[in-house]
C-alpha positions as CSV (number, residue, x, y, z in Angstrom):
1,M,-12.1,155.2,36.4
2,S,-11.0,155.2,32.6
3,L,-13.4,155.0,29.8
4,K,-13.0,151.9,27.4
5,V,-13.4,152.8,24.0
6,P,-14.7,150.0,21.8
7,K,-12.7,149.2,19.0
8,A,-14.0,149.5,15.2
9,N,-14.4,146.0,13.8
10,N,-13.8,147.4,10.2
11,V,-10.0,148.2,10.5
12,Q,-8.2,146.0,7.9
13,L,-4.4,145.8,8.7
14,F,-3.5,143.3,6.2
15,K,-4.3,142.2,2.7
16,E,-7.1,139.7,1.9
17,G,-6.0,136.2,2.9
18,Y,-3.6,137.0,5.7
19,K,-3.6,135.2,8.9
20,H,-3.0,136.5,12.0
21,L,-2.6,134.6,15.4
22,Q,-1.6,136.3,18.4
23,G,-1.7,135.9,22.4
24,L,-0.5,133.0,24.4
25,E,-3.3,130.6,23.5
26,D,-3.3,131.1,19.7
27,A,0.6,131.6,19.2
28,V,2.7,130.3,21.9
29,L,0.8,127.2,23.1
30,R,0.0,126.1,19.6
31,N,3.6,126.7,18.6
32,I,4.8,124.6,21.5
33,Q,1.9,121.9,20.5
34,A,3.4,121.6,17.0
35,V,7.0,121.3,18.0
36,S,6.0,118.5,20.6
37,E,4.4,116.7,18.0
38,L,7.7,116.9,15.6
39,S,10.1,116.1,18.8
40,D,7.8,113.0,19.6
41,L,7.7,111.8,15.9
42,L,11.5,111.5,16.4
43,R,11.8,110.5,20.1
44,T,11.3,106.9,19.1
45,S,14.0,106.7,16.6
46,F,16.5,107.9,19.4
47,G,19.3,105.6,20.4
48,P,20.6,102.1,19.5
49,N,17.1,100.8,20.0
50,G,15.2,103.6,17.8
51,R,12.4,102.2,15.7
52,N,12.8,102.9,11.9
53,K,10.6,105.3,9.9
54,L,9.5,104.5,6.7
55,L,9.2,107.5,4.6
56,I,8.0,108.0,1.0
57,N,8.9,111.5,-0.3
58,H,7.3,113.6,-3.0
59,L,9.3,111.9,-5.5
60,G,8.0,108.3,-4.6
61,R,11.4,107.3,-3.2
62,L,11.3,104.8,-0.3
63,F,13.4,105.6,2.7
64,V,13.7,103.1,5.8
65,T,15.7,104.9,8.5
66,S,16.1,105.9,12.0
67,D,18.4,108.8,11.3
68,A,17.0,112.1,12.4
69,A,18.8,114.1,9.8
70,T,17.4,112.2,7.1
71,I,13.7,112.1,8.3
72,I,13.5,115.8,8.8
73,K,15.0,116.3,5.2
74,E,12.4,114.2,3.7
75,I,9.2,115.0,5.7
76,E,9.2,118.7,4.7
77,V,7.9,120.5,7.6
78,V,5.9,123.3,7.0
79,H,4.8,124.6,10.5
80,P,6.8,127.8,11.0
81,A,7.8,127.0,15.0
82,A,8.5,123.2,13.9
83,K,10.9,124.9,11.1
84,L,12.9,126.4,13.6
85,L,13.6,123.3,15.4
86,V,14.5,121.6,12.1
87,M,16.9,124.6,11.2
88,A,18.8,124.0,14.7
89,S,19.2,120.3,13.9
90,Q,20.5,121.1,10.5
91,A,23.0,123.5,12.0
92,Q,24.2,120.5,14.4
93,G,24.2,118.2,11.4
94,S,26.5,120.8,9.3
95,E,28.7,121.6,12.4
96,M,29.3,118.1,14.2
97,G,27.5,115.5,12.1
98,D,25.9,113.9,14.9
99,A,23.4,114.5,17.8
100,T,21.0,115.8,15.5
101,N,18.1,114.1,17.3
102,T,19.3,115.3,20.7
103,V,18.8,118.8,19.6
104,I,15.2,118.2,18.5
105,I,13.9,115.9,21.7
106,F,15.6,118.1,24.0
107,A,14.2,121.6,22.6
108,G,10.9,119.9,22.4
109,E,11.0,118.7,26.0
110,L,12.2,122.3,27.3
111,L,9.1,123.6,25.5
112,K,6.6,120.9,27.0
113,K,8.0,122.0,30.4
114,A,7.6,125.5,29.9
115,E,4.0,125.1,28.4
116,H,3.1,124.1,32.2
117,L,4.7,127.4,33.6
118,L,3.0,129.5,31.3
119,I,-0.4,127.8,31.9
120,M,0.6,128.6,35.7
121,G,1.0,132.2,34.8
122,L,4.8,132.9,34.3
123,H,5.7,135.2,31.7
124,P,7.7,133.9,28.7
125,S,10.5,136.4,29.3
126,E,10.8,135.0,32.6
127,V,11.1,131.1,31.4
128,I,13.5,132.5,28.5
129,K,15.7,134.1,31.4
130,G,15.5,131.1,33.4
131,Y,16.4,128.6,30.4
132,E,19.4,131.0,29.3
133,L,20.6,130.9,32.9
134,A,20.5,127.1,33.0
135,C,22.0,126.6,29.6
136,T,25.2,128.7,30.7
137,K,25.4,126.7,34.1
138,A,25.0,123.1,32.1
139,L,27.6,124.0,29.5
140,G,30.2,125.2,32.1
141,E,29.6,122.0,34.0
142,L,30.0,120.0,31.1
143,E,33.6,121.2,30.7
144,N,34.2,119.2,34.2
145,L,32.6,116.0,33.3
146,S,35.2,115.1,30.5
147,T,36.7,111.9,31.6
148,S,39.2,111.0,28.7
149,S,40.4,112.8,25.3
150,L,41.5,111.0,22.3
151,P,45.0,109.9,22.3
152,S,47.3,111.4,19.6
153,P,48.7,110.5,17.4
154,F,45.7,108.5,16.5
155,T,45.6,104.8,16.3
156,Q,43.3,102.5,14.4
157,S,41.7,101.0,17.7
158,S,41.3,104.4,19.7
159,L,39.7,105.6,16.6
160,A,37.5,102.7,16.2
161,E,36.5,102.8,20.1
162,A,35.7,106.4,19.9
163,L,33.3,106.0,16.6
164,K,31.4,102.9,18.2
165,P,28.9,104.7,20.2
166,A,28.0,107.1,17.2
167,I,27.7,104.2,14.8
168,A,25.4,102.0,17.2
169,S,22.9,104.5,17.3
170,K,22.1,104.1,13.8
171,Q,23.3,100.6,12.9
172,Y,23.2,98.7,16.5
173,G,24.9,95.3,16.2
174,F,27.0,96.4,13.1
175,E,29.2,99.0,14.9
176,D,32.2,96.8,15.6
177,T,32.6,96.1,11.7
178,L,31.9,99.6,10.7
179,S,33.8,101.6,13.0
180,V,36.9,99.5,11.7
181,L,36.1,100.4,8.2
182,V,35.8,104.0,9.1
183,A,38.8,104.1,11.0
184,D,40.9,102.4,8.5
185,A,39.6,104.8,5.7
186,A,40.0,107.9,7.9
187,L,43.6,107.0,8.7
188,A,44.6,106.2,5.1
189,V,43.7,110.1,4.2
190,M,44.7,111.7,7.3
191,P,47.0,114.6,6.3
192,K,50.0,115.7,8.5
193,N,48.3,118.1,10.2
194,P,45.0,116.2,11.3
195,K,43.2,119.4,11.6
196,N,42.9,119.7,7.8
197,F,41.2,116.3,7.5
198,N,38.5,116.5,4.7
199,V,35.4,114.4,5.1
200,D,34.9,114.3,1.5
201,N,37.8,112.3,0.9
202,V,36.3,109.2,2.7
203,R,34.0,108.0,-0.1
204,V,31.4,105.2,-0.3
205,V,30.2,102.9,-3.2
206,K,27.3,100.6,-2.5
207,I,27.5,97.2,-4.4
208,M,24.3,94.9,-3.9
209,G,24.7,91.3,-2.8
210,G,27.0,89.4,-0.1
211,N,26.6,90.8,3.5
212,L,28.6,93.4,5.6
213,S,31.5,91.3,6.4
214,G,32.6,91.2,2.5
215,S,33.1,95.1,2.6
216,R,36.5,96.6,2.6
217,V,38.5,99.8,2.3
218,V,40.4,100.8,-1.2
219,Q,42.9,103.4,-1.1
220,G,41.9,105.4,-4.0
221,M,38.5,105.9,-5.9
222,V,36.3,103.0,-6.8
223,F,33.5,103.5,-9.6
224,G,30.6,101.3,-10.2
225,R,31.5,101.0,-14.2
226,E,33.9,99.4,-16.3
227,P,36.2,101.4,-18.8
228,E,34.8,102.2,-22.3
229,G,37.5,100.5,-24.4
230,I,39.4,96.9,-24.6
231,I,42.2,98.3,-21.9
232,K,41.2,97.3,-18.6
233,K,44.3,97.3,-16.7
234,V,47.4,99.6,-16.5
235,T,49.9,100.2,-13.9
236,K,52.2,103.3,-13.1
237,A,50.3,105.4,-15.4
238,K,50.2,109.0,-16.6
239,V,46.5,110.2,-16.4
240,V,44.9,113.1,-18.0
241,V,41.3,114.4,-17.0
242,F,39.2,115.9,-19.7
243,T,35.6,117.7,-18.8
244,S,34.5,117.8,-22.4
245,A,33.3,115.0,-24.8
246,L,35.8,112.8,-26.9
247,D,34.3,113.1,-30.0
248,I,34.3,115.0,-33.4
249,A,32.9,118.4,-32.8
250,Q,29.7,119.3,-34.2
251,T,29.0,122.6,-35.7
252,E,26.0,124.4,-34.6
253,T,24.4,125.0,-37.9
254,K,23.2,122.3,-40.5
255,G,25.7,122.8,-43.6
256,T,25.1,121.1,-47.1
257,V,28.0,119.5,-48.8
258,L,28.0,119.2,-52.6
259,I,29.9,116.1,-53.9
260,K,30.9,115.8,-57.5
261,N,32.8,112.3,-57.8
262,A,33.6,109.4,-56.0
263,D,36.9,110.4,-54.7
264,E,35.4,113.3,-52.8
265,M,33.0,110.9,-51.4
266,L,35.6,108.7,-50.2
267,N,37.4,111.5,-48.7
268,F,34.8,113.1,-47.0
269,T,35.4,111.8,-43.4
270,R,38.9,111.3,-44.0
271,G,39.9,114.7,-42.8
272,E,37.8,114.6,-39.3
273,E,39.4,110.8,-38.9
274,K,43.0,112.3,-39.6
275,H,42.3,115.2,-37.2
276,I,41.1,112.7,-34.4
277,E,44.0,110.5,-35.0
278,K,46.5,113.1,-34.9
279,I,45.0,114.6,-31.4
280,F,45.2,111.0,-29.8
281,K,48.5,110.2,-31.3
282,E,50.0,113.4,-29.7
283,I,48.3,112.6,-26.2
284,A,49.6,108.8,-26.6
285,D,53.4,110.1,-27.6
286,S,53.2,112.5,-24.5
287,G,53.1,109.2,-22.4
288,V,49.5,109.2,-21.3
289,K,48.2,106.0,-20.6
290,V,44.8,106.8,-18.9
291,I,42.2,109.2,-20.0
292,I,39.1,110.2,-17.7
293,A,36.3,111.6,-19.7
294,G,33.6,113.8,-18.3
295,S,31.1,113.3,-20.9
296,S,30.7,110.9,-23.9
297,V,33.0,109.1,-25.9
298,G,32.6,108.9,-29.5
299,E,32.9,105.5,-31.4
300,L,35.9,106.9,-33.6
301,A,37.7,108.4,-30.6
302,L,37.2,105.1,-28.7
303,H,38.6,103.1,-31.8
304,Y,42.1,105.4,-31.7
305,L,42.3,105.2,-28.1
306,N,42.1,101.3,-28.3
307,R,44.7,101.3,-31.2
308,F,47.2,103.4,-29.0
309,N,46.5,101.3,-26.0
310,I,45.0,104.1,-24.1
311,A,42.5,103.0,-21.2
312,V,39.5,105.5,-20.9
313,L,37.0,105.7,-18.1
314,K,33.7,107.7,-18.4
315,V,33.1,109.7,-15.2
316,L,29.4,111.7,-15.7
317,S,29.2,113.3,-12.2
318,K,31.2,116.5,-12.2
319,F,31.8,116.1,-8.2
320,D,33.2,112.6,-8.8
321,L,35.4,114.2,-11.7
322,R,36.8,116.6,-9.2
323,R,37.5,113.9,-6.5
324,V,39.4,111.7,-9.3
325,S,41.5,114.8,-10.2
326,R,42.4,114.8,-6.5
327,V,43.4,111.4,-6.2
328,V,45.5,111.2,-9.6
329,N,46.9,114.9,-8.8
330,A,45.5,116.2,-12.1
331,T,44.1,119.2,-13.4
332,P,40.5,119.0,-15.3
333,L,40.9,120.2,-19.0
334,A,38.0,121.5,-20.9
335,R,39.7,121.2,-24.3
336,V,41.0,117.9,-25.8
337,G,44.9,118.0,-26.5
338,V,48.3,117.2,-25.0
339,P,48.6,117.9,-21.3
340,T,51.7,119.8,-19.8
341,P,53.4,117.7,-17.3
342,E,51.8,119.8,-14.5
343,E,48.5,119.1,-15.8
344,A,48.8,115.4,-16.1
345,G,48.5,113.0,-12.9
346,Y,49.7,109.7,-11.9
347,V,48.3,106.5,-10.7
348,D,49.9,103.3,-9.4
349,V,47.2,101.1,-10.4
350,F,44.2,101.3,-12.6
351,E,42.2,98.2,-12.9
352,T,39.0,96.3,-13.5
353,T,37.9,94.1,-10.8
354,E,34.7,92.0,-10.1
355,I,32.8,92.5,-6.8
356,G,30.2,90.2,-6.2
357,G,28.4,90.2,-9.6
358,D,29.3,93.8,-10.7
359,R,32.6,95.0,-12.3
360,V,34.0,98.2,-11.0
361,T,36.9,100.2,-11.8
362,V,39.8,100.9,-9.3
363,L,42.4,103.9,-9.3
364,R,44.4,103.5,-6.5
365,Q,48.1,104.3,-5.4
366,L,50.2,101.5,-3.9
367,R,50.4,101.3,-0.1
368,D,53.7,101.2,1.7
369,D,53.4,97.5,2.3
370,E,52.8,96.4,-1.3
371,A,55.6,95.3,-3.9
372,G,56.4,98.2,-6.2
373,Y,55.7,100.9,-3.7
374,D,57.9,104.0,-4.5
375,P,58.1,106.4,-1.4
376,R,58.9,109.4,-3.8
377,T,55.2,109.1,-5.2
378,E,52.4,111.2,-3.3
379,K,50.3,109.3,-0.7
380,T,46.8,109.2,-1.9
381,R,44.3,111.7,-0.5
382,T,41.4,109.4,-1.1
383,A,39.8,106.2,0.4
384,T,36.6,104.4,-0.5
385,I,34.5,102.0,1.6
386,V,33.0,99.5,-0.8
387,L,29.7,98.3,1.1
388,R,28.2,95.2,0.5
389,G,24.6,94.3,1.4
390,A,21.5,92.5,0.7
391,T,19.0,95.4,-0.3
392,A,19.5,99.1,-1.5
393,N,17.6,100.6,1.7
394,H,19.9,98.7,4.0
395,L,22.8,100.1,2.2
396,D,21.7,103.4,2.1
397,D,21.2,103.2,6.1
398,L,24.8,101.6,6.3
399,E,26.1,104.6,4.5
400,R,24.5,107.2,6.6
401,A,26.0,105.6,9.6
402,I,29.3,105.7,7.7
403,D,28.7,109.2,7.1
404,N,28.1,109.9,10.8
405,G,31.4,108.3,11.7
406,V,33.3,110.1,9.6
407,N,32.0,113.9,10.9
408,V,32.5,112.3,14.3
409,I,36.2,112.0,13.7
410,K,36.1,115.5,12.0
411,A,34.5,116.7,15.5
412,L,36.9,114.9,17.6
413,L,40.0,116.4,15.9
414,K,39.0,119.8,16.6
415,D,37.9,119.0,20.2
416,P,39.4,115.4,21.3
417,R,37.7,115.5,24.7
418,L,35.0,112.7,25.8
419,V,32.4,112.3,28.1
420,P,30.5,109.6,29.4
421,G,27.6,108.4,26.9
422,A,24.5,106.2,27.6
423,G,22.6,109.2,28.9
424,A,25.0,109.5,32.1
425,T,26.4,113.2,31.2
426,E,22.7,114.7,30.5
427,L,21.5,113.0,34.1
428,E,24.5,114.6,35.8
429,L,23.8,117.9,34.3
430,G,20.3,117.9,35.3
431,K,21.3,116.8,38.9
432,R,23.7,119.9,39.0
433,V,21.5,122.6,37.1
434,D,18.8,121.6,39.6
435,A,20.8,122.1,42.7
436,Y,21.8,125.4,40.9
437,G,18.2,126.3,40.4
438,S,17.3,125.7,44.1
439,G,20.1,128.5,45.4
440,L,18.4,131.3,43.0
441,K,15.9,133.7,43.8
442,G,12.9,135.2,41.7
443,L,10.7,133.6,39.3
444,A,13.4,132.4,36.9
445,Q,14.3,129.4,39.4
446,H,11.3,127.7,38.1
447,A,12.4,127.4,34.7
448,V,15.9,126.4,36.1
449,K,14.7,123.4,37.6
450,R,12.3,122.7,34.6
451,Y,15.5,123.0,32.6
452,A,17.1,120.4,34.8
453,T,14.3,117.8,34.5
454,A,14.0,118.4,30.6
455,L,17.8,117.0,30.5
456,E,16.3,113.7,31.6
457,V,14.9,113.3,28.6
458,V,18.0,111.5,26.8
459,P,18.4,108.8,29.4
460,R,14.5,108.3,29.7
461,T,14.2,107.9,25.9
462,L,17.0,105.6,25.5
463,A,15.7,103.2,28.3
464,E,11.9,103.7,27.1
465,N,13.1,102.6,23.6
466,A,15.0,99.9,24.7
467,L,13.1,98.3,27.6
468,G,9.7,99.8,27.2
469,G,8.0,102.7,29.1
470,A,7.0,101.0,32.5
471,E,11.0,99.7,32.9
472,G,12.2,103.0,31.8
473,N,10.8,104.7,34.8
474,E,12.4,102.1,36.8
475,V,15.6,102.6,35.4
476,L,15.7,106.3,35.5
477,S,14.9,106.2,39.4
478,R,17.7,103.7,40.0
479,L,20.2,106.1,37.8
480,W,19.1,109.1,40.2
481,A,20.0,107.0,43.1
482,K,23.4,106.2,41.5
483,H,24.3,109.6,40.6
484,E,23.6,110.8,44.4
485,Q,26.2,108.7,45.3
486,K,29.9,110.0,45.3
487,G,31.6,109.4,42.1
488,G,28.3,108.3,40.3
489,E,29.0,110.5,37.2
490,A,29.4,107.8,34.9
491,W,26.3,105.6,35.4
492,G,24.0,105.4,32.2
493,V,21.6,103.3,30.8
494,D,22.2,99.7,29.9
495,V,20.1,99.1,26.6
496,E,20.6,95.5,26.7
497,A,19.4,95.3,30.5
498,E,21.9,92.5,31.6
499,K,21.6,93.7,35.2
500,D,19.3,96.2,36.6
501,G,19.4,98.5,33.3
502,T,22.2,100.5,34.3
503,L,26.1,100.6,33.7
504,V,29.1,102.5,34.3
505,A,29.6,104.2,30.7
506,T,33.3,104.6,30.9
507,D,33.9,100.9,32.0
508,F,32.0,100.0,28.5
509,K,33.7,102.4,26.5
510,I,30.5,104.3,25.9
511,L,31.8,107.8,25.4
512,D,30.6,110.8,23.2
513,S,32.3,113.8,21.8
514,L,32.1,116.8,24.5
515,A,31.7,119.4,21.7
516,A,28.9,117.4,19.9
517,K,26.9,117.6,23.4
518,S,27.6,121.1,24.0
519,W,26.5,122.2,20.6
520,A,23.5,119.9,20.9
521,I,22.8,121.8,24.4
522,K,23.2,125.2,22.9
523,L,21.1,124.8,19.8
524,G,18.3,123.1,21.4
525,T,18.1,125.8,24.3
526,E,18.3,128.4,21.4
527,A,15.6,126.9,19.3
528,A,13.3,126.5,22.4
529,V,13.9,130.1,23.3
530,S,13.3,131.4,19.9
531,V,10.0,129.6,19.9
532,L,8.9,131.0,23.5
533,S,9.9,134.5,22.4
534,V,7.2,134.6,19.5
535,D,3.7,136.2,20.6
536,S,2.1,136.5,17.3
537,I,2.2,134.7,14.0
538,I,1.4,136.5,10.5
539,M,1.0,134.4,7.6
540,S,0.6,135.9,3.9
541,K,-1.7,134.1,1.4
542,P,0.2,131.3,-0.2
543,A,1.3,132.7,-3.8
544,G,-0.2,131.3,-6.9
545,G,-3.8,131.4,-8.2
546,P,-6.9,129.1,-7.5
547,K,-6.2,125.2,-7.7
548,V,-7.6,123.4,-10.7
549,P,-10.3,121.1,-9.2
550,Q,-9.4,117.7,-9.5
551,Q,-11.9,115.3,-11.5
552,A,-13.0,111.9,-11.0
553,G,-12.0,110.2,-13.8
554,N,-10.4,111.3,-17.2
555,W,-12.0,114.3,-18.9
556,D,-12.2,112.7,-22.1
557,D,-14.3,109.8,-20.7
558,D,-18.1,109.6,-21.8
559,D,-20.2,109.8,-19.1
């Protein structure tokens, strides 16, 4: 019998203020609890009937949204395990732009199922092994579930159909209008090789007032401000883009000027005026009709620009300046002067129009069905969706749905395969992974079977959010029965519950991108495995000195 030597209590491993949690109870189960809380928070926002969250961030800005990517960005999660899930969700957002919520609720569900196994006495490594086996099997089976793919070349109707489910999950009821707008905008800027499609080329401009049916797509850029000068409309114009201010250069040091007589007084500013006039006359002589300035426009400069009939637009965002340079095919110049023919751009129409009560400036190239179209000029590389809506929050949410739609197009261009949506794919994968788990030997089979039940979370959440908890269970058992039949792979949740709460997803054109699903399963499993493989948490003392105590009133008030 070995002798147990008692440990000394005063061995200090870390600096003062460190927190060290270890063991199953303190580290693993506590992490699972934190992750479950995050996934439960976002679970109610999943699917077309997901509820909105009202968030107020640290700057006091208000958000009303059911978009998981926005919610996790604004709530500033501090728990280290929950942060792992947030990172996985952000990776899904940057890779696919869709299914960010799926990653979090799936990883959360995997960890909830793992909790039971760990309490029963399974070692985390057995659970991890089982989850990894199940993930490999699920991804393999997913390849076989593809029912159709996006036809090539793309048409407006086929793109709109593919976008509808993704947009409906954010803006249920508006998906028909929004998917047509996004499809139009994407086709307008689609390059000859669709794989080079850039999501940045579809812009959104939000204009308050009116309603969504007043939204439209403009081929080109739309700016929510008027031109600076008196020239408001120019057609077939040469354009130059300056990043600097159009103004008299100021000296860095103060200077003193001694004026001896009246003539010197009169001639004092004449030199500056002559210099500015010379610059703008040279620019006008080179054929430039539109100037886009990246900074301020001085009064004197504006006077000469109006005199030479040059339109000038101020664009203060350097990102927008880059985009407008791409639209007109110009090189942004840091100095004010005559551009070379290669540096100057060209635009068919520069005009100021009124949308609602706001006056906006539009830079666009003519479409091939418009009068005056010249096939030799380059096709525009940017399309702008002009959104109308009653409130700023609603417009922000519509913009998020559009961003989602554009990202889905990007994902479908990489991999055009589609799988049944409405939770049908996840339930079928769950059924197949469960069958695979029954044939395994060893302790890992328990984890594989728990993985199969965790996949159920997607159809269950869709049903619960749409029809309520009790009815959700009923719908799920009906779905299981239908998936057991031959050819029942496409049965999913009917969120409108027109019959018994189930429908064939392919008949209703509810299809999701295979690539997005595959990434969501992969990243969700990885996040869950990362949390399970942690056995101790070591937190150092936060930086910064002691906090200043808050006083009740103003320090200057007399008691």
